[in-house]
NULODREN-674970 format. One record per residue (C-alpha): residue number from 1; residue in one letter; chain; x, y, z. Coordinates in Angstrom, 2 decimals, padded with zeros to 5 digits. Each point is the difference from the previous one (the first is absolute). Example, Ala and Ser with C-alpha at 12.3 -4.5 7.8 and 13.67 -1.06 7.14 Angstrom:
resi/resn/chain/x/y/z
1/A/A/012.30/-004.50/007.80
2/S/A/001.37/003.44/-000.66
This chain:
resi/resn/chain/x/y/z
1/M/A/000.94/025.01/-028.41
2/R/A/-000.39/-003.49/-001.69
3/H/A/002.90/-002.51/-000.27
4/S/A/000.58/-002.91/-001.88
5/R/A/-000.52/-003.23/001.80
6/F/A/003.67/-001.02/-000.65
7/Y/A/001.50/003.32/001.21
8/S/A/-002.35/-000.42/003.46
9/W/A/001.57/-003.44/000.37
10/Y/A/003.53/001.42/-000.72
11/V/A/-000.45/002.66/002.69
12/L/A/-001.13/-002.71/002.35
13/G/A/003.13/-002.13/-001.07
14/L/A/002.05/003.01/001.06
15/L/A/-001.52/000.59/003.06
16/W/A/000.10/-003.65/000.93
17/A/A/003.76/-000.01/-000.62
18/A/A/000.45/002.87/002.22
19/G/A/-001.99/-001.77/002.56
20/V/A/002.10/-003.01/-000.32
21/L/A/003.20/001.84/000.61
22/R/A/-001.50/001.77/002.96
23/F/A/-000.54/-003.17/001.89
24/V/A/003.29/-001.38/-001.08
25/D/A/001.67/002.89/001.56
26/L/A/-002.27/-000.22/003.03
27/Q/A/000.19/-003.92/000.58
28/I/A/003.64/-000.73/-001.00
29/L/A/001.14/001.24/003.40
30/A/A/-001.95/-002.89/001.61
31/V/A/002.30/-002.66/-001.29
32/L/A/003.10/002.15/000.53
33/L/A/-000.54/000.54/003.93
34/E/A/002.25/-002.90/000.86
35/P/A/003.14/000.96/-001.91
36/I/A/-000.61/003.70/000.94
37/K/A/-000.20/-000.90/003.50
38/A/A/003.09/-002.14/-000.16
39/E/A/002.08/002.81/-001.65
40/F/A/-001.07/002.96/002.27
41/L/A/-000.59/-002.25/003.13
42/L/A/-003.34/001.38/000.41
43/T/A/-002.89/-000.95/002.50
44/D/A/-003.46/-001.26/-001.38
45/T/A/-001.59/003.25/001.20
46/Q/A/002.52/001.92/-002.04
47/L/A/-000.81/-002.18/-002.95
48/A/A/-003.88/000.63/000.65
49/L/A/000.64/003.77/-000.19
50/L/A/001.94/-000.33/-003.05
51/S/A/-002.73/-001.98/-001.82
52/G/A/-002.89/001.87/001.53
53/L/A/000.56/003.37/001.36
54/A/A/002.66/001.04/-002.35
55/F/A/-002.19/-000.60/-003.14
56/A/A/-003.14/001.58/001.51
57/L/A/001.53/002.96/001.52
58/L/A/-000.67/002.04/-003.25
59/Y/A/-001.91/-002.45/-001.84
60/G/A/-003.32/000.47/002.08
61/G/A/000.34/003.70/000.60
62/L/A/000.41/000.92/-003.55
63/G/A/-002.73/-001.85/-001.45
64/I/A/-002.83/002.57/000.69
65/P/A/001.98/003.01/-001.56
66/V/A/000.98/-002.16/-003.05
67/A/A/-003.45/-001.05/-000.57
68/W/A/-001.28/003.52/000.09
69/L/A/002.69/000.88/-002.68
70/A/A/-000.97/-003.03/-001.98
71/E/A/-003.69/001.23/-000.02
72/H/A/000.92/003.36/-001.46
73/Y/A/003.48/-000.30/-001.84
74/S/A/001.81/-002.67/-002.28
75/R/A/-000.41/-003.47/001.25
76/R/A/002.59/-001.12/-002.71
77/A/A/002.67/002.35/001.51
78/I/A/-000.68/-001.08/003.57
79/I/A/000.08/-003.65/-000.63
80/A/A/003.24/000.13/-002.40
81/T/A/001.91/002.17/002.78
82/A/A/-001.09/-002.23/002.78
83/I/A/001.22/-003.37/-001.64
84/T/A/003.22/001.74/-000.94
85/L/A/000.50/001.23/003.50
86/W/A/-000.82/-003.12/001.77
87/S/A/002.00/-002.35/-002.36
88/G/A/003.06/002.22/000.35
89/M/A/-000.23/-000.17/003.80
90/T/A/-000.25/-003.69/-000.12
91/V/A/003.23/-000.05/-001.92
92/L/A/001.68/002.22/002.68
93/C/A/-001.24/-002.63/002.73
94/G/A/002.56/-002.30/-001.66
95/Q/A/002.68/002.56/000.76
96/A/A/-000.95/000.52/003.64
97/H/A/002.85/-000.63/002.64
98/S/A/-001.83/000.42/003.25
99/F/A/-003.26/-000.47/001.46
100/A/A/-000.80/003.98/-000.13
101/T/A/000.82/000.14/-003.76
102/L/A/-001.95/-002.84/-000.84
103/F/A/-002.88/001.42/002.12
104/L/A/000.23/003.21/-001.79
105/A/A/000.01/-001.61/-003.45
106/R/A/-003.13/-002.07/001.01
107/V/A/-001.62/003.34/000.84
108/G/A/000.79/001.17/-003.34
109/V/A/-001.55/-003.11/-001.50
110/G/A/-003.29/000.98/002.09
111/L/A/000.22/003.54/-001.33
112/G/A/-000.07/-001.11/-003.63
113/E/A/-002.74/-002.75/000.51
114/A/A/-002.39/002.56/001.46
115/G/A/-000.43/001.53/-003.46
116/A/A/-001.06/-003.06/-001.94
117/Y/A/-002.99/-001.94/001.60
118/A/A/-002.62/002.62/000.16
119/P/A/000.69/001.78/-003.44
120/S/A/000.10/-003.55/-001.56
121/T/A/-003.52/-000.95/001.21
122/S/A/-001.45/003.54/-000.98
123/L/A/001.45/-000.32/-003.56
124/L/A/-001.25/-003.59/-000.41
125/A/A/-003.47/001.11/000.56
126/D/A/000.19/002.41/-002.83
127/Y/A/000.81/-002.76/-002.41
128/F/A/-002.47/-002.66/001.01
129/P/A/-003.75/000.50/000.49
130/P/A/-001.59/-000.98/003.28
131/A/A/-001.29/-003.15/-001.54
132/K/A/003.35/-001.19/-000.79
133/R/A/001.96/001.60/002.75
134/G/A/-000.31/-002.93/002.45
135/R/A/001.85/-002.03/-002.42
136/A/A/002.60/002.46/-000.53
137/C/A/000.48/000.67/003.81
138/A/A/000.46/-003.64/000.24
139/V/A/002.80/-000.02/-002.62
140/L/A/001.63/002.81/001.59
141/A/A/-000.22/-001.64/003.52
142/S/A/001.68/-003.09/-001.51
143/A/A/003.22/002.05/-000.02
144/I/A/000.22/-000.40/003.70
145/P/A/000.60/-003.73/-000.03
146/V/A/002.16/000.12/-003.16
147/G/A/002.06/002.75/001.63
148/V/A/000.11/-002.21/003.15
149/L/A/001.28/-002.82/-002.14
150/T/A/002.61/001.85/-001.73
151/G/A/001.38/001.57/003.13
152/F/A/000.11/-003.25/001.94
153/L/A/001.69/-001.83/-003.15
154/V/A/002.46/002.77/-000.55
155/G/A/000.76/000.61/003.56
156/G/A/000.37/-003.69/000.79
157/V/A/002.06/-001.16/-002.98
158/V/A/002.07/002.92/-000.77
159/A/A/000.86/000.61/003.81
160/Q/A/001.12/-003.44/000.38
161/H/A/002.44/000.05/-003.02
162/W/A/001.11/003.71/-000.11
163/G/A/-001.12/001.49/003.08
164/W/A/-002.98/002.17/001.46
165/R/A/001.60/003.25/-001.61
166/M/A/-000.22/-001.30/-003.53
167/A/A/-003.50/-001.27/000.54
168/M/A/-001.16/003.69/000.89
169/M/A/001.73/001.35/-003.13
170/V/A/-001.56/-002.76/-002.33
171/A/A/-003.42/000.93/001.64
172/G/A/000.41/003.71/-000.56
173/L/A/001.25/000.50/-003.31
174/P/A/-002.97/-001.11/-002.13
175/G/A/-002.09/002.78/001.38
176/L/A/002.11/002.52/-001.57
177/L/A/-001.16/-001.37/-003.54
178/V/A/-003.57/-000.31/001.03
179/G/A/-000.25/003.73/001.07
180/L/A/001.52/001.06/-003.16
181/L/A/-002.57/-002.04/-001.92
182/I/A/-002.81/001.53/002.09
183/W/A/001.29/003.57/-000.73
184/L/A/000.36/-000.58/-003.52
185/T/A/-003.01/-001.97/-001.09
186/L/A/-002.80/000.33/002.72
187/A/A/-002.70/002.39/-000.74
188/D/A/-001.85/001.83/002.91
189/P/A/-003.58/000.50/-001.09
190/V/A/-001.15/003.62/000.31
191/R/A/-002.63/000.23/002.87
192/E/A/-002.74/002.22/000.70
193/K/A/001.44/003.26/001.51
194/R/A/-001.41/001.09/003.37
195/G/A/000.69/003.64/000.51
196/H/A/003.29/001.12/-001.62
197/G/A/001.62/-003.36/000.61
198/L/A/-000.52/-000.04/003.61
199/P/A/-002.51/-001.94/002.25
200/S/A/-003.57/001.26/000.08
201/R/A/-000.10/-000.51/003.87
202/H/A/002.63/000.59/002.74
203/F/A/002.23/-002.95/000.30
204/I/A/-000.95/-000.84/003.67
205/S/A/-003.69/000.07/-000.98
206/E/A/000.51/-002.52/-002.70
207/C/A/001.92/-002.14/002.41
208/K/A/-002.73/000.24/002.69
209/Q/A/-002.73/-000.80/-002.70
210/L/A/001.87/-003.04/-001.26
211/W/A/000.60/-001.44/003.43
212/H/A/-003.72/000.19/000.94
213/R/A/-001.05/-001.66/-003.32
214/P/A/-001.99/-003.19/000.98
215/G/A/002.39/-003.04/000.40
216/Y/A/002.97/001.95/-000.93
217/A/A/001.61/000.36/003.57
218/R/A/-000.62/-003.79/000.79
219/V/A/001.68/-001.03/-003.35
220/V/A/003.01/002.17/000.74
221/M/A/000.40/-001.48/003.53
222/A/A/-000.65/-003.53/-001.38
223/A/A/002.57/000.48/-002.43
224/C/A/002.45/001.39/002.47
225/L/A/-000.33/-003.10/002.37
226/F/A/000.20/-002.41/-002.77
227/T/A/003.29/001.79/-001.18
228/L/A/001.26/-000.06/003.76
229/G/A/000.15/-003.80/-000.10
230/A/A/001.06/-000.55/-003.47
231/V/A/003.00/002.38/000.22
232/G/A/000.97/-001.15/003.36
233/S/A/-000.16/-003.69/-001.25
234/G/A/001.40/000.54/-003.36
235/M/A/003.06/001.71/001.31
236/W/A/000.95/-002.67/002.61
237/L/A/-001.14/-003.38/-001.66
238/P/A/003.12/-000.45/-001.85
239/S/A/001.97/000.51/003.43
240/Y/A/-002.26/-002.44/001.64
241/F/A/000.53/-002.64/-002.55
242/I/A/003.87/000.74/-000.01
243/R/A/000.43/-000.13/003.73
244/H/A/-002.60/-002.36/001.19
245/H/A/-000.01/-002.55/-002.90
246/G/A/003.59/000.52/-001.26
247/M/A/-000.92/001.00/-003.56
248/Q/A/002.64/001.72/-002.27
249/S/A/-000.78/003.55/-001.09
250/A/A/-000.09/-001.03/-003.74
251/E/A/-002.03/-003.04/001.03
252/I/A/-002.81/002.05/001.90
253/G/A/000.12/002.64/-002.63
254/L/A/-000.97/-002.19/-002.68
255/W/A/-002.77/-001.52/002.26
256/M/A/-001.24/003.40/000.84
257/A/A/000.12/001.10/-003.71
258/G/A/-002.03/-002.90/-001.04
259/L/A/-002.66/000.15/002.74
260/Y/A/-000.39/003.81/000.01
261/G/A/000.21/000.30/-003.90
262/G/A/-002.04/-003.05/-000.97
263/G/A/-002.45/000.08/003.01
264/G/A/-000.16/003.66/-000.01
265/L/A/-000.59/000.62/-003.54
266/L/A/-002.81/-002.53/-000.03
267/G/A/-001.63/001.56/003.11
268/S/A/000.27/003.43/-001.48
269/L/A/-001.71/-000.99/-003.11
270/L/A/-002.60/-002.25/001.65
271/G/A/-001.02/002.68/002.41
272/G/A/-000.54/002.55/-002.72
273/W/A/-002.04/-002.40/-001.90
274/V/A/-002.03/-001.21/002.93
275/A/A/-000.89/003.41/001.28
276/E/A/-000.86/001.36/-003.68
277/R/A/-002.43/-002.85/-000.65
278/S/A/-001.39/000.36/003.69
279/D/A/-000.67/003.67/-000.32
280/S/A/-003.62/-000.24/-001.24
281/D/A/-001.34/003.22/001.56
282/G/A/003.00/002.28/-000.72
283/S/A/000.37/001.04/003.74
284/G/A/003.45/-001.40/000.30
285/S/A/-000.94/-002.39/002.95
286/A/A/001.07/-002.86/-001.79
287/Y/A/003.49/001.21/-000.14
288/A/A/000.03/000.44/003.74
289/R/A/-001.43/-003.48/000.56
290/V/A/002.88/-001.57/-002.06
291/G/A/002.47/001.71/002.33
292/Q/A/-001.97/-001.24/003.13
293/W/A/-000.16/-003.71/-001.16
294/S/A/003.36/-000.23/-001.34
295/L/A/001.52/000.96/003.18
296/L/A/-002.26/-002.27/002.18
297/L/A/000.61/-003.03/-002.23
298/A/A/003.86/000.77/000.59
299/L/A/-000.06/000.01/003.81
300/P/A/-000.18/-003.88/000.48
301/L/A/002.86/-000.54/-002.43
302/L/A/002.37/002.21/002.10
303/P/A/000.95/-002.61/002.67
304/L/A/000.78/-002.55/-002.60
305/V/A/002.60/002.30/-001.39
306/L/A/001.42/001.48/003.28
307/L/A/-000.16/-002.91/002.24
308/N/A/001.13/-002.64/-002.30
309/E/A/003.24/-001.55/000.63
310/S/A/000.49/-001.03/-003.61
311/P/A/000.92/002.55/-002.33
312/I/A/-001.24/-001.37/-003.23
313/P/A/-003.63/-000.91/001.25
314/A/A/000.02/003.71/001.77
315/L/A/000.94/001.66/-003.47
316/C/A/-002.69/-001.96/-001.77
317/F/A/-002.74/001.22/002.41
318/H/A/001.38/003.34/-000.48
319/L/A/-000.88/-000.10/-003.66
320/G/A/-003.82/-000.03/001.11
321/I/A/000.57/003.10/002.19
322/T/A/001.77/001.85/-002.86
323/V/A/-003.09/-000.51/-002.24
324/L/A/-002.58/000.99/002.63
325/M/A/001.97/002.99/001.02
326/H/A/000.41/001.24/-003.45
327/M/A/-003.48/-000.30/-000.78
328/N/A/-000.91/003.33/001.75
329/V/A/002.48/002.12/-001.67
330/G/A/-001.76/000.75/-003.28
331/P/A/-003.48/000.26/001.64
332/V/A/001.44/002.62/002.51
333/L/A/001.79/001.96/-002.77
334/T/A/-003.41/-000.01/-002.01
335/L/A/-002.05/000.98/003.16
336/L/A/002.38/002.88/000.84
337/Q/A/-000.49/001.20/-003.69
338/L/A/-003.73/-000.41/000.26
339/L/A/-000.27/001.88/003.39
340/G/A/002.40/002.93/-001.22
341/G/A/-002.37/000.86/-003.08
342/E/A/001.45/001.66/-002.97
343/H/A/001.93/002.83/001.60
344/Q/A/001.28/-001.60/003.15
345/R/A/001.31/-003.60/-001.32
346/A/A/003.58/000.94/000.91
347/L/A/-000.93/001.64/003.16
348/A/A/-002.05/-002.99/001.17
349/Q/A/003.03/-002.33/-000.93
350/A/A/002.52/002.29/001.69
351/F/A/-002.03/000.23/003.38
352/S/A/000.04/-003.97/000.05
353/V/A/003.75/-000.06/-000.80
354/L/A/000.52/002.89/002.84
355/V/A/-001.64/-002.01/002.66
356/S/A/001.48/-003.31/-001.02
357/N/A/003.41/001.34/-000.24
358/L/A/000.00/002.06/003.10
359/V/A/-001.16/-002.99/001.96
360/A/A/000.47/-003.33/-001.68
361/L/A/003.38/000.36/-001.65
362/P/A/002.08/001.18/003.18
363/L/A/-002.08/-002.06/002.56
364/G/A/-000.49/-003.48/-001.84
365/P/A/003.67/-000.74/-000.32
366/L/A/000.92/001.91/003.35
367/F/A/-002.41/-002.33/001.97
368/V/A/001.78/-003.09/-001.42
369/G/A/003.45/001.56/000.59
370/L/A/-000.72/001.00/003.56
371/C/A/-001.55/-003.48/000.98
372/S/A/003.31/-001.63/-001.69
373/D/A/002.17/002.21/002.15
374/H/A/-001.80/-000.27/003.24
375/F/A/-001.31/-003.65/-000.04
376/G/A/002.65/-001.68/-002.19
377/P/A/002.19/-001.12/002.86
378/L/A/-003.13/-001.84/001.51
379/L/A/-001.70/-001.31/-003.14
380/G/A/003.06/-000.59/-002.34
381/S/A/-000.39/000.19/-003.72
382/R/A/-003.68/-000.67/-000.07
383/V/A/-000.69/003.47/001.40
384/I/A/-000.30/001.75/-003.43
385/G/A/-002.56/-002.58/-000.97
386/L/A/-002.11/000.51/003.37
387/A/A/000.22/003.72/-000.35
388/I/A/-001.33/-000.13/-003.82
389/L/A/-002.65/-002.22/001.11
390/A/A/-001.21/002.21/002.80
391/L/A/000.06/003.12/-002.29
392/L/A/-001.88/-001.73/-002.87
393/L/A/-002.69/-001.46/002.26
394/V/A/-000.91/003.34/001.58
395/S/A/000.44/002.48/-002.99
396/W/A/-001.63/-002.04/-002.69
397/S/A/-003.09/-001.02/002.40
398/L/A/-000.51/003.70/000.58
399/A/A/000.26/000.85/-003.78
400/A/A/-002.64/-002.63/-000.81
401/C/A/-002.18/001.53/002.57
402/L/A/000.40/003.42/-001.48
403/F/A/-000.30/-001.18/-003.73
404/G/A/-003.38/-001.54/001.34
405/T/A/-001.16/003.02/001.24
406/A/A/000.93/002.15/-002.83
407/A/A/-002.01/-002.45/-002.17
408/R/A/-003.10/000.63/001.98
409/Q/A/000.42/003.63/-000.08
410/L/A/000.27/-000.14/-003.89
411/E/A/-002.93/-002.29/-000.29
412/S/A/-002.27/002.57/002.20
413/F/A/001.29/002.88/-002.07
414/G/A/-000.86/-001.84/-003.08
415/R/A/-003.32/-000.90/001.03
416/G/A/-000.96/003.63/001.29
417/R/A/001.45/001.47/-003.27
418/A/A/-001.99/-002.49/-002.07
419/E/A/-003.31/000.81/002.02
420/A/A/000.63/003.77/-000.40
421/T/A/000.29/-000.50/-003.75
422/A/A/-003.20/-002.07/-000.02
423/L/A/-002.18/002.53/001.76
424/P/A/-000.30/002.50/-002.87
425/L/A/-000.80/-002.77/-002.36
426/L/A/-002.95/-001.27/002.18
427/S/A/-001.32/003.26/000.41
428/Q/A/-000.05/000.58/-003.83
429/G/A/-001.84/-003.51/-000.22
430/A/A/-002.56/000.63/002.59
431/G/A/-000.70/003.37/-001.90
């Protein structure tokens, strides 16, 4: 089914808005940790569980079944239901009156967000041909820094003036409107039926086939390690600047909003553009190379941020990190779609989300929280910065290595496919 160019971009705009709100609801907790800790008298380990495990508990596990549903049923209905659910649960977070009720509300946010990511990327591929998909994926990926920007901005400013509960409500309410718009105006293209609306192969067989596809497993593991560092640092950086540098929540919220919004948006669009221009052989290896080199270039900047005793220079150096770290988001999104093929795009995304969320979301923030509780009496307020530094150096170095090996696998596979295609032509020429 053909769609007008305007409507294709309208669909992308709706999915982008949903992505922005998804990261607002995910990231806003980072700038609200300090007032929540003060009200409920929590330890940093409890804060880490609240910001990581509570969200990942259902978010990761439900990604695979939701992706399977998205390949065979209405993606529009799944996305609209998901955004309505997570937005409503974010509003309920603002009504929580204990650690337990806030934890359960965050579990509900994760439950809702499990239904949005894979169906959105699968739907996007139906509206944009492969030649334009890299650019469209880069635009969709730009929702991440804009969402993070909005989350920091709303969380920091609203919380300082009206409290953290009001910040949660302000973050959650717009999603109810976007969910309604998606339900009423988004068309789900009719796809080729396989059997009677059911998969042509057994679900487990499809999963195994996908996992053994050249480069796929390494891209998934690299994305997981990148997310481990990104989530662990992103959740705790505001607390680090509040505790160690004495900044106010609104002040650090504005700084983080500008850094992650401006730098992240630039990095997301730049990464997609560079990878698309570099992918001359169509193997996808250029996308993996962008992921590799963006992280390698970010590593030398980490000590300039986390060991710097002056907050303003530290935040300025962090701008470079935000640009580089976001450069790999669009390429990874495009690469997973490429490796998933026409009928496994949502599943390919969901596997990556599953691995990242079962490992990265709970363990990244938890590592920093445990270090803070155990080594805080010895190291003082700098302990969070040192823990983030150790986490990022290890996780991003390993992620860069895996992106590099994935690129080599894809290059080798691409050469082998080209040679296999050329052999019959050579035989005909010789005849």
